[in-house]
C-alpha positions as CSV (number, residue, x, y, z in Angstrom):
1,M,206.8,-59.8,-76.6
2,F,209.2,-58.6,-73.9
3,P,211.4,-56.7,-76.3
4,T,208.4,-54.6,-77.3
5,L,208.0,-53.4,-73.7
6,L,211.7,-52.8,-73.4
7,V,211.5,-50.4,-76.4
8,L,208.8,-48.5,-74.5
9,I,210.8,-48.5,-71.3
10,S,214.0,-47.3,-73.0
11,M,212.2,-44.2,-74.1
12,A,212.7,-42.9,-70.6
13,T,216.2,-41.9,-71.5
14,L,214.8,-39.3,-73.8
15,G,213.7,-37.0,-71.0
16,C,210.8,-36.0,-68.8
17,A,208.4,-34.5,-71.3
18,L,206.1,-37.5,-70.8
19,H,206.9,-39.0,-67.4
20,F,208.1,-42.1,-69.2
21,P,208.3,-45.6,-67.7
22,I,211.7,-46.7,-66.3
23,G,213.3,-50.1,-66.8
24,P,216.5,-52.1,-66.3
25,E,218.6,-50.2,-68.9
26,F,217.6,-46.8,-67.5
27,L,218.2,-47.8,-63.9
28,L,221.7,-48.9,-64.9
29,K,222.4,-45.7,-66.9
30,K,225.7,-44.1,-65.8
31,G,226.5,-40.5,-65.3
32,P,224.5,-37.4,-64.2
33,I,220.9,-36.8,-65.4
34,N,218.7,-33.8,-65.2
35,N,215.4,-35.6,-64.9
36,R,214.8,-35.6,-61.2
37,I,212.2,-35.1,-58.5
38,V,213.1,-33.2,-55.3
39,G,211.4,-32.6,-52.0
40,G,209.8,-36.0,-51.7
41,E,210.0,-38.3,-48.7
42,D,209.8,-42.0,-48.0
43,T,206.1,-42.9,-47.4
44,P,204.8,-46.2,-46.0
45,I,202.2,-48.0,-48.2
46,E,199.8,-47.8,-45.3
47,T,199.6,-44.1,-45.9
48,I,198.9,-44.5,-49.7
49,P,197.4,-48.0,-49.8
50,W,195.9,-47.4,-53.3
51,Q,199.3,-47.0,-54.9
52,V,200.5,-49.9,-57.1
53,S,203.5,-50.6,-59.2
54,L,203.2,-51.7,-62.9
55,Q,206.0,-54.2,-63.6
56,S,207.5,-56.4,-66.3
57,Q,210.0,-59.1,-65.6
58,G,210.1,-57.9,-62.0
59,W,211.0,-54.3,-62.9
60,H,208.9,-51.3,-61.9
61,Y,208.1,-49.1,-64.9
62,C,204.9,-47.1,-64.0
63,G,202.5,-46.4,-61.2
64,G,198.9,-47.2,-60.9
65,V,195.9,-46.7,-58.6
66,I,193.5,-49.2,-57.1
67,Y,189.9,-48.4,-58.1
68,S,188.3,-51.6,-57.0
69,K,189.2,-55.2,-56.0
70,N,189.9,-56.0,-59.6
71,I,190.4,-52.7,-61.5
72,I,193.5,-50.5,-61.6
73,I,193.7,-47.0,-63.1
74,T,196.9,-45.9,-64.9
75,A,198.1,-43.7,-67.7
76,A,197.4,-44.8,-71.2
77,H,201.0,-44.2,-72.3
78,C,202.0,-46.7,-69.6
79,V,200.2,-49.5,-71.5
80,H,201.3,-48.6,-75.1
81,N,204.4,-49.6,-77.0
82,N,206.5,-47.5,-79.3
83,D,204.2,-48.3,-82.2
84,S,201.2,-46.9,-80.3
85,K,199.7,-50.3,-79.8
86,I,198.3,-51.6,-76.5
87,L,200.7,-53.9,-74.7
88,D,199.9,-57.6,-74.4
89,S,198.4,-58.1,-71.0
90,E,200.7,-61.1,-70.4
91,I,203.8,-59.0,-70.1
92,V,202.4,-56.6,-67.4
93,D,202.1,-57.5,-63.7
94,V,200.8,-55.3,-60.8
95,R,202.5,-55.3,-57.4
96,V,200.2,-54.2,-54.6
97,G,200.5,-53.7,-50.8
98,S,204.2,-52.9,-50.7
99,S,206.3,-49.8,-49.9
100,T,209.1,-51.2,-52.1
101,S,208.9,-51.8,-55.8
102,D,211.0,-55.0,-55.9
103,N,209.5,-57.1,-53.1
104,G,206.7,-57.6,-50.7
105,G,203.0,-57.4,-51.1
106,S,201.4,-59.4,-53.9
107,V,202.1,-59.6,-57.6
108,I,198.9,-60.0,-59.7
109,K,198.7,-60.9,-63.4
110,V,196.8,-58.7,-65.8
111,A,193.8,-60.1,-67.6
112,K,192.8,-57.2,-69.9
113,I,193.6,-53.5,-70.6
114,T,191.2,-50.8,-71.8
115,V,192.3,-47.4,-73.0
116,H,190.2,-44.2,-73.5
117,D,188.9,-44.0,-77.1
118,H,190.2,-40.4,-77.5
119,Y,193.7,-41.1,-76.2
120,I,196.4,-39.6,-78.4
121,H,200.1,-38.9,-78.1
122,Y,201.2,-35.9,-80.0
123,V,204.0,-33.3,-80.4
124,Y,202.9,-29.7,-80.5
125,K,204.9,-27.5,-82.9
126,N,208.0,-29.6,-82.6
127,D,207.9,-29.3,-78.9
128,T,208.1,-32.0,-76.2
129,P,205.8,-35.0,-76.4
130,K,202.4,-34.7,-74.8
131,S,199.2,-36.8,-74.4
132,Q,195.5,-36.3,-74.5
133,Y,193.0,-38.4,-72.5
134,D,195.9,-40.2,-71.0
135,I,194.0,-42.8,-69.0
136,A,193.6,-46.6,-69.0
137,L,192.0,-49.3,-66.9
138,I,193.6,-52.7,-66.1
139,L,191.5,-55.7,-65.2
140,L,193.4,-58.0,-62.8
141,S,193.3,-61.8,-63.3
142,S,192.3,-62.3,-59.7
143,P,190.6,-60.0,-57.1
144,L,192.7,-58.1,-54.5
145,E,192.6,-59.0,-50.9
146,M,191.8,-55.7,-49.3
147,G,193.5,-54.7,-46.0
148,P,195.6,-51.9,-44.4
149,T,198.1,-51.9,-47.3
150,V,195.6,-52.5,-50.1
151,K,192.7,-50.2,-50.5
152,A,190.6,-48.7,-53.2
153,I,190.5,-44.9,-53.4
154,P,187.3,-42.9,-54.0
155,L,187.2,-40.6,-57.0
156,A,186.9,-36.9,-56.3
157,E,183.7,-35.1,-57.2
158,S,185.4,-31.8,-58.0
159,V,188.8,-30.4,-58.9
160,P,190.5,-28.6,-56.0
161,N,190.8,-24.8,-56.3
162,D,193.9,-23.2,-57.7
163,G,196.6,-23.2,-55.0
164,A,195.2,-26.3,-53.2
165,V,197.7,-28.6,-51.7
166,V,197.7,-32.1,-53.3
167,R,199.9,-35.1,-53.0
168,V,201.6,-37.2,-55.7
169,S,203.4,-40.4,-55.1
170,G,205.4,-43.2,-56.8
171,W,208.8,-44.8,-57.3
172,G,210.0,-42.2,-59.9
173,Y,213.4,-40.5,-60.0
174,T,214.5,-38.4,-57.1
175,E,217.0,-35.6,-56.5
176,T,219.8,-38.1,-56.3
177,G,219.3,-39.0,-60.0
178,E,218.3,-42.6,-59.0
179,A,215.0,-44.5,-59.0
180,P,214.3,-45.4,-55.4
181,L,213.1,-48.8,-54.3
182,H,211.0,-47.2,-51.5
183,L,207.7,-45.4,-52.2
184,K,208.0,-41.6,-52.0
185,S,205.4,-38.8,-52.0
186,V,205.5,-35.0,-52.3
187,Y,203.0,-32.2,-51.8
188,V,202.5,-29.8,-54.7
189,N,199.9,-27.1,-55.5
190,I,197.1,-27.0,-58.1
191,V,198.0,-24.5,-60.8
192,N,195.6,-22.5,-63.0
193,L,194.9,-24.6,-66.0
194,E,194.9,-21.8,-68.6
195,K,198.3,-20.6,-67.3
196,C,199.6,-24.1,-67.3
197,A,198.4,-24.6,-70.9
198,R,200.3,-21.5,-72.1
199,V,203.6,-22.3,-70.5
200,N,203.5,-26.0,-71.4
201,K,202.2,-25.2,-74.9
202,I,199.3,-27.6,-74.4
203,E,197.1,-27.8,-77.5
204,S,193.9,-28.6,-75.5
205,T,193.0,-28.4,-71.8
206,K,190.4,-31.2,-72.0
207,A,190.7,-33.7,-69.2
208,K,193.8,-32.1,-67.7
209,I,194.7,-30.5,-64.4
210,C,198.1,-29.1,-63.4
211,A,200.2,-28.9,-60.3
212,A,203.6,-27.6,-59.3
213,S,205.8,-26.4,-56.5
214,P,209.4,-25.2,-56.5
215,R,211.7,-28.2,-56.8
216,K,208.9,-30.6,-56.1
217,D,207.3,-32.8,-58.9
218,S,206.6,-36.2,-60.3
219,C,209.1,-37.6,-62.8
220,N,210.1,-40.6,-64.8
221,G,208.6,-43.8,-63.3
222,D,205.7,-41.9,-61.6
223,S,203.5,-42.1,-64.7
224,G,200.1,-43.6,-64.0
225,G,200.3,-42.9,-60.3
226,P,197.9,-40.9,-58.1
227,L,197.4,-37.2,-57.5
228,T,195.2,-37.0,-54.4
229,Y,193.4,-34.4,-52.5
230,R,192.0,-35.2,-49.0
231,S,192.4,-38.9,-49.8
232,K,190.4,-38.8,-53.0
233,L,191.8,-39.3,-56.5
234,V,191.8,-36.1,-58.6
235,G,194.5,-36.9,-61.2
236,I,196.8,-39.4,-62.9
237,V,200.4,-38.6,-63.6
238,S,200.7,-37.9,-67.3
239,F,203.5,-35.5,-68.5
240,G,205.6,-32.5,-67.5
241,P,208.5,-30.3,-68.2
242,E,211.8,-31.4,-69.7
243,I,213.4,-30.9,-66.2
244,C,211.2,-32.3,-63.5
245,G,210.6,-29.9,-60.6
246,D,210.7,-26.7,-62.8
247,P,208.0,-24.5,-61.1
248,S,207.7,-22.4,-64.3
249,Q,206.3,-25.5,-66.1
250,P,203.8,-27.4,-64.0
251,G,203.3,-31.1,-64.2
252,V,200.2,-32.2,-66.2
253,Y,197.8,-34.8,-64.9
254,T,194.8,-36.5,-66.4
255,D,191.7,-35.1,-64.8
256,V,189.9,-37.9,-63.0
257,V,186.9,-35.7,-62.2
258,E,186.2,-34.9,-65.8
259,L,186.6,-38.6,-66.8
260,R,184.8,-40.1,-63.8
261,Q,181.8,-41.3,-65.8
262,W,184.1,-43.0,-68.3
263,I,186.0,-44.7,-65.5
264,D,182.8,-45.9,-63.8
265,V,181.2,-47.2,-67.0
266,E,184.4,-48.9,-68.4
267,A,185.2,-50.4,-65.1
268,T,181.8,-52.0,-64.9
269,K,182.2,-53.4,-68.4
270,L,185.6,-54.8,-67.6
271,S,184.4,-56.4,-64.3
272,S,181.5,-58.1,-66.0
273,N,183.7,-59.9,-68.5
């Protein structure tokens, strides 16, 4: 089963249209790359204790968010392979409670994965790949031990107004062209959804919000991670422009507010299994 995931991970080399997972072969890729995030800074896990790393064979490839002691929220494209099939839960682990993606904290096995029924991955008029209803829930094989570095995040009740300052975090690519081992975060601004849809050629604005700031953005490896406003979850990293950090093409996030009921209902179903 591991080669299946590596096919998914290797797609990161195609670019930043979807903020693809990253893996061993991408981390070792030589030469300059254009897919980068700038303006971020090292951030201790105590500041963002709901941030987790999705991993396979010890390699970080996507982010995730702690919803409860046994449920993680992430992007649907983080748990699909290249054939659009949900990954076998046995090949995905979740590291929690650590500022670094390769050690520390605890690594928990995954018991089950649920994806939104309306999730689709599509290409609009031969443009860059995009996703719709890009959200999934992960049931952990054992409950988390909550503490200063491991906390659930409440879901926002409303989407912040255009221009509001929000924070995105993860272990995705930086301005150096490398995937950092230390957790980073950056502040960006909410962008008008209709404007975002036009410039990004988004077919539908359902369950989406957008954010951008000059030379600040999420990027490859940040997929599935949190977009937060006043310590509440408003979005999940989904996809963005070909070149991360391009302010003319905002990053696109799954709208947690719009999907809040789905999250609550499906999380209850998973937890009762």
